[in-house]
N, C-alpha and C positions, 0 to 999 in steps of 0.2 A: 465890601459894602457895609458888612456886619461890624467890622472895627471902625470904619468911619462914622457909623451912626453912635457909636459910644465913645467917640473921641473925647469929647467934653468931660465925660465921667471917668476917665481913665486918668492914671498918674503920668510923670513924666517918663517913666519906664515904658508905659503903654504907648506914648508918643513915639518913643524910638523904635518900638515893634513896628508902628504902622509905617513909619519912614522906611523901615528896612524892607518891608514887603512892597511897598510902592516902588522902591528903587530896583528891587530884584524882579518884578513881574512886569515893569516897563521895558525890560530888555527881551521879553519874549516876543517872538513873531508869529504871526497869524498862521496857522498850518493849513495846508489844502486838505481836502476831504480823503485823498490817497493815504494821507500819514496815519489816518485811523483804520487803515485795511491791512490786514495780516497777509504777506505775500511770501512765497519761497521759491528760489530759483532751483535749476535742476542740479547744480553743485552742492547746494546746501541740502537738498533733498537726499542726495547719493551718500553725504557725508553722515546724516542722520540715519539712513538705513544701515550703513556699515556698524555704526555706534550701537543700534539695536541689536542687529545680527551677533555682534561680539557679545553683549550683554547676554542674549539667548544661549550660546553656545558656552560661554564660560560658567553658566550656572544650571546647565543640563536642562534647561527649560523646554518643554515639548514646543514643536513648531507651530502648534494649534493656537498658540496665544496670540497671533496676529489675525486670527478669524473670530477671536473672542468678543462677543457684543460689548462687554463691559470694558474691555481693554481699548476697544476702537472708540468708545465713548470717552474714555480717560485721554487718549490722544487727541482726540478732537477738542476738548476742553482745555488741554494744555497748549495746543497749537493747531488752531483751526485748518491752517493749509497744509498741514502733515499728513499725508497719505501713507499708512503702514505698508512695507512690502507684502508682497503676497506669500503665502505659504509654499507654493513651488519655487520662488525667489530664493527664500530663506533656505530651502534644502538644496538648492542646486547653485545657482550662480554666486551667490553671496558667500555659501559655504566653501566653493571652491577658491573663491578670491582669499578668504581669511585663511585656509589651509595652506594657500600659495605664499602668503605673507608670513605665516608662523613658520613655514618651512625655511623661509630665507633665514629668520632670526633665529632658528635653531641650528641650522647648519654654520651659520656664522659663529655662534657660541662654541659650537665643537671644534670648527676649524681653529679658533683662536686659542684652544686649550692646548698647554705644553704636552701633556699626555691625557689619556684617557682610560677609563675602565668599562666593563661591559657587564650588565645584569640581565638574565634571560630566565623565563619561566613559563609554564603552560596553564591553561585554565579553560574552562567550557561555558559559554555564554547561556543566555537564557533559554535557547533552542538547542542546548546540548551540543553545539557545534565547537570544535578544537580551535582555540586560539593561542597564539604565542606572542607575547610582549618582550620587547628589547629596550632597555634603557641605557643610556649612554651617561657616564658621571665625568663632570668636567672641573672640579669634583661634585658641583650642584647636578642632581639628576634630571635629565630631560628624556622625554618619550621620544624615541627615534623610530620605532617601527612596530605597528601591529599587524601580525599574520593571521589570515584566515586559512588554515591548512587543508581545509576541505576534506579532500578524500586520501590526503598524504597523511601517514602515520607520523608520530613523533619519534621516528627512530632515530639512532645515534648518527647515521648518515645524514639524514634530513636536518638535523640540527646543526651538525657539524659543517654542512654546506650553506646554512643561513648566517652562521657566526662568522664564516669565511667570507661572505659577500659584504656584510658589515665591517669587518676589520679592513678589507682591502679597499672599501669605498671612502673610509676615513684616513687611512694610513697605518699599514701595520707596524711601522717603526716607532709609532707614539702609543701603540696599544700596550699598557701594563698588566691587564688583569682581566678574567672572566671569571664571575661569580653566579652561581646557581644553586638550585637545592641538590639532594642527595640521590636523585633519581638515576636508575642504572642507565638510561639512555644518555643521560647529561655525561656521565663519568666517561662512558665509552667515547661520546663526542669528545671529551679532553684528549683521551688517547689518540684520537683520529688526528687532532688538530696539532699535537705534539709532535707526532711522527711525520705531518706534511712538510715537504722540504722548503715551502715559504716560510713557514713560523718555527721550524725546527732550531734555528740558533738564535731567536728571538727571547728576551726574558719575560715570556708573558706567563704570568701566574695564573693556574687554572685551579681554583680552590671551591670549598663547600660554603655556604652561606652559615654563619655562626649561629643565627637565631633557628633555622631549620634543625641544626646540629644540636643544640640544647634542648629543642622541643622534642627531639627524638629521645634524648636522655630521661626526659621527663616521662615520655611513655613507655620507655624501659623499665622505670622504675614502678610506675603504675600496673604493669603487667604482672608484677609479684603477686603471689596469692593473697597475702594479708591487706596489701595495700587495694588490689583489685577489688575485694571484698567491701573495703571501706568505702571506695569510689561508687559502687553499685548501689550501696545504702544511702550514700549522700544524695545521689541522683533520684533513687526512690522517693526520698523525703520531698525533695524540690518539686518533683513531677506530680506528687500526690497533692501537695499544697496548692500549686498553681492551677491545677486540673479540675479542682473540686471547687465550687462556688462558695459554699458555706464555710469551708477552710481558707479559701483566700479571702473571704470578706472579713471573718474573725480576726485573721491574722493582721490586715490593715487596719482594723478597729483598735486592736491592741497596741500597734505600732504608733498610731496616732495619739492614743492616750499617754504614750511616754512623753510627748512633746519633745521627741529628740528628731535629728535628721536621720531618716530611716533608709534603707536599702532593699532592694527587691531582692527574691531569690531568683537564681538564673542556672540554666543549665550549661554544661560545657559547650563550647563552639568548635567544631572541628577545623574550621579555617583560622581560628586565632591561636597563637602560640600561646601554650602554658595555660589556656583557659580554665582547664579543670581546677587549677590553684587559685586564679584571680577572680573568676566568674562563679566557681561553685563552692568550694570549701572556704574561702574567707567570707562569702556572704553567708553561709551557715554559722560561722563563729560570730559574725557581727550580730546576727540575729538570734543568738543563742537563748538570751533572757525570753524573748518573745515566743520563741518556738516552745521552751518549756512550760512558759504560762499558757500557751495553747493546749499543750498535752494535759494541763492540770484543768482544764475546762470542766465546769459543772454542767454543761450542755450535752445531753446525750448524742444528740446527732453529730456534734463535733468528734466525740469520743469513737463514735461508731465509725465515721468515716476514716479517721486516722487509722484505726485498725492496728496492724502490727508496727508500724512505725512510731507509735506512742512509747513503746518499751524503750526503743533505740533512743529516742529523743530525751528521756529521763535517765539514761544509762550513762555513768559516769566514764566507763571506759571508752564508749564512742567518742565522746567529747576530747578525752586525753589523747586518743590515737590521731585525730584530726590535729589537735594543737602540735602533736610530735612530727607529723608528715609535713604542716606547714612550716614549722621551725626548720626542717630540712630541704623543703623544696624552694621557699620563699626566696632565698639568694639567688637561686637560677632563674626565676621568673624576673627578679630584679634587673639582671644583667640582660635578660632578652629585651626587656623594656628600654634600657639605655643603649642597646646596639641597634636597636631597630630603627631609631631616628635617624633623618636625613644627614645630621651633622656628627656622627659618632668618630671615633679613631679607631683605626684598623689596628694600631698599636696596642689597644686595650684587649684585644681577642686573647692573647697569651695570659695576661695577669687576670682575665676573668676565668679562665680555665684553670689557672694556679688557685685561685681565690676559692673556687668551687671545689677543688681536689682538697684543700686543707679544711674545709668546712665539712665534707663528708667523712674524712679521716677523724674530725674531732667530734662530730655528732652521732654517727653511726653506732658507735659501742654503747651509747645511752639510750637507744630505742629497744626496748626489751621485747616488744612484740615482733621485732625482725629475727628470723632464725639466722645462724651463722651463715647457711648456704644462700640465704637472700641478701645479706650483707656483703658476701663475696661477689654475688653476682652483680650487685649495684657498682662495686669498685671496678669490676672486669668491664662493666658496659660503659662506665666513665673513660676508661682508658682506651676503649676502642673508638668512642666518638672523639676523644682528644686527639686521636691519630689522624681522623677523618678531617678534623677541621684545620689542622696546622700545616702550614706550608713555609718554605723558607723565606717567603715574603713577609710573613707575620714576625718572624726573628730580625728581618732587617728593620722593619717599622719600629719594633722595640728598641733597637740600637739608636736609631735615629729620634726617638722621641726623647727629648731633653727631660722629661719628669722620671724616664726609666733608665735610659742608656743601658739597656740590655742587662739590667739587673735580674738575677735569678736564671739567666739561661745557662744551660750546661755548655761544656766545652764543645761538643757537637753542634749543637744549635747556633752557638754563637759564630762558629766558622762558617755554618751555612747562610746564616744573614749576612756577613761580611762578603761572602762569594756572590750572594744574589745583588747587594749594593755594586760590586764591580762590574756583574755582568750588565746591569741597567745603564751604568756609567759608559761601559763601552758601546752599548746599542744606541744611546741618546747622545753623549758627548764624547766620542771616541777621541778627538784632539785633547781634551782635558782629563782624561781619566787617571793619569799619573798624578796631577796635581789633586784631584778629587780623593784618590786613596791617602794622599799625604795629610790633607785636611782631615779625613775620616780619623787617621791615627792620632793627630793632633786634637780633635774633639774628644775622642775617647780618654786620652792622657792629660786633658786639662792644659795644653799647650798652644802656643801661638796666639791666635785670636780668642782662644777659649780659655787662656791662662788669667783672664780678669776674672776677678772674685765677683764683680758686679753682674755679669752673665749669669752666674749661677745663685745669685740671692733668691730667696724665696719667691718674691713677688715677681721676679722675671721669668725664673724657671717654669713656674706654674702657668704660665700664659698659654694660649691656644698654640700648639705646635707648629701651625702654618704661620702665626703672627711672629712667633719665636724665630723662625728660621728666616722669614722675609724680611721682618723689620730688625730683629738684633744682629743676625748673621748674614744680612743680605749680600755683602761684598765677597762672600766666600763662593767657591764655585761648587762645593758641596751642597749648598742650599737649594739648588734646583733639583738634585737628585733625591734629597729628603724630602722636598714638598711634593715631588712626583710621587714617590713611594707612599708616603703619609696620606695621599688624597685618595687612594684606593678605598672602596666601599667595604665595610667588614661584612655586610649582609645583602640581600636581594629584596630587603623591604620595600624599597621604592617601587619594585615591580608588584610586589603584593598591593601596594596602595592603589597602582594603576588598575588592578582588577576591581578593586572595591569602586573606584570611580567609573569603569565599564559597567557595573552592575546598576549605578544610579542613571546611566545615560540609556543603555539596553535595558529597559523594563518590561515587566509582562503588558502594561499597557502601551509601550511602543515597541511591541514586537515585530511590527513590520519593517523597521529599520534594516537596511541590507548591512552586511558586514564591513564592506567598504565606507559607506557613510557612518556607521558607528565608530569604526577607527579614526576618521577624520574628527568627528566629534571628541573623542578621547584625547587624540594628539593636541587640539586647540584647547580644550578644557584644561588638561594637565599642565601643558607647557605655559599657557596664558596665566594661570594662577601661580606657577613658580617663577615667572618673570614679574609679576605685578609687584612684588613686594619692594622691587628696588624702581619701578618705573611709575607707578601711580601712588601719589600721596593720600593718606586717609584724610578727608573731610569730614569734619564735624557737622550735624545738622545746624542751619542758620537759625539762632534766637532771634525773637521779635525785636529786642533792643539793639541787634546787630545789623537790622536792615537800614538804619540811619547811615551807618558806616559804609555800606555797600553802595547807597546811593551817593553819597560823599565822595567814594572814590571813584565813581564812574563819570565819564567825560560828560555825558548828556546832561548831568547834573551839576557840573561845576559851580553854577551862579550860586548854589547853596553854600559853598565853602567860603564866600566872600565876607570877610568879617565886618561886623556891623560896628557903629560908633562905639567907642569904649573910653572910658577915663582910668587910668592906672590907680590902683589902690596903694596909698602910702600909709606910712605908719605916723604921720604927724598928728599929735594929739589936738584935739579941739573938735568943733562941731562938724559932724561928717556930711559929706555931700552925696546926694542918693547917686548911685552909680547907674548910668544906662544900661539897659539889659540888652545884650547881645544873644540873640536866639541860636541854640544849637541846631544843626540839621535834623534831629529828630523831632524837635518840636515843631517845625514847620516843613515836615516832610510830605505834606499833602499839597505843597505848591509845586513840587515836582511832577505831579501828576496832571498837569493842566494839559498835556498833550495826550492824555488817554481819555477815549471816550465813555469809559466806565466809572471815572472818577472825577467828572467835571462838577458835579453838584456838591460844593464844599459849603453846606449850611452851618449854622451856628451849632446845631446839634452835634455834627460831626466833630467841630472843633472841641465842644464839651467833652465828648467820649473821650478824644484824644488827650485833654488834660486830665480826666478822671483816670486815664491809664498811666500817663506820666507821673501822677502824683502818687498812686498805689506803689508803682515801681520805684519811686524815688531816684529815677534816672534821668530828670529832666535837666536840673542844673544842680550844681553843687550848693549846698546850704550856705557855707561859708562866704559864696561869691554872689549870693542872689540878696536883693532887697526885698524880693517878694517871698518873705518867710512864711506867711500864713496861707492857709488853704483858701480863705476868703479872697485874698489877693489874687491868686490864680484864676478863681472863677470870674472876678470882677475883670481881669485882663481879658479872659477868653469870651 
């Protein structure tokens, strides 16, 4: 009506607009009153319940969310007919259904894997009850089982029995490795399984987590007298400043005055590998200038609270020792960080230890405050930890990694690696063992398939080893054995991450969760988040100007896409003919809401506001295609 009243004062473009609207709205049918009422059948309700439950489980959200008045109000505003499930339903039936479905997905992934590895570790929950988590690598890690051992002690016999149950249930012929920490019970469990007649002749590698081993090396070094004293002083400085209000406040004020990105002072964390280096000493060095400025403060209260640590903060030798220790230890923590990821290469373990060995040999002589006995002790500790970490499987993976090809392996280690490859081939592909060993010899001597220089070009050789074997050498029989061995995890870091997730789920506020329910939540949360990377696309938030496109692509609003009358633009010189205006869906998006009871009142003011928005965003039409080039033209049209 508003447009019809202003028809005489509008241009020819306005006439085209009005005709377009009349043509489109004439096709709309009068809806019944039920079309304005929100309804939901039981199938749709069940589907929404499952989606909500999945969101709660995968984000470690407390079940009480469905009883919160504000959340209920939100759901009601979002969809009036939607009734949220009860807390009882969320914690029982829906949880069991989601767990069952996730179990099917996990078992399918594990059963489809050519080979698998096992990670196992123990932990204590918020109630100090013992928990054991078992992770299966395919090579992607999935949570397979979480055990509440209750009164059972984590003895070697108990651990060996649980491992055997998992190995037998999945398939002992496909198990290539078991990795854990260096606990005495774990090592004894390995010995039990090695002597078990069921697994005695299988090439299952029982080996230590490289990150645990390197962390033990760090602790060995920090047990030395000079380093231990340095650590205690560093911890005292951090503790004194963080626990004293005036010192903490003054420290923060000085940081902010520097107008730089600052870091806080942190104490070492026992459960974090190498945290004495990363969290404590590095933070001290980063804040060295700020700490020294704090120590030179003219505030008597600050000086008094600093006490004896003021002298150490201003002492050159203190910072010199920290620099030397960091220079020695930082490469170790860098390797820990690299090898604890979910996608590291087990073939890097041997070269990580070689790199650390070279570093210790090079830098230890230059640390003058270490005694000769301490330097010897560090080298002996390294050799001990190296023997703990390495297994024939590591030598085999080094041989099969095209980036290394067994470089720097001793003759004894080289033979051990080749023997392990032979044992794996015999166990997994017995009928092709001879061909595999022939191809191994050709691979190492650059003959046959591997005689092509293209395969060894830098760009190709430095590909992901899995991609190299599957894509470049996929026609060989050796590729399956290579991928199987290289897929084993170098560390049990995935198990440590599962404990971190467990602590997010089973908190002090959720202390009433039973161990069985907490285990199901962990299983769903961890595996759901592992699977989502490949199954759920990431959607960006919808911007205002994208709404029109959504309506345009929706069948309910197909009439908006009907092209309006238009005259093609030509390049013929001469007086130009005004081009009829073809409205974009975003311009008259309001017409699509005639079916909605909340937006039936399309007044002139609403059109004016829409025109103002579109003018400001400059997204209504392209200036080059519009004859309504001035703001007054738009206002007159609206």
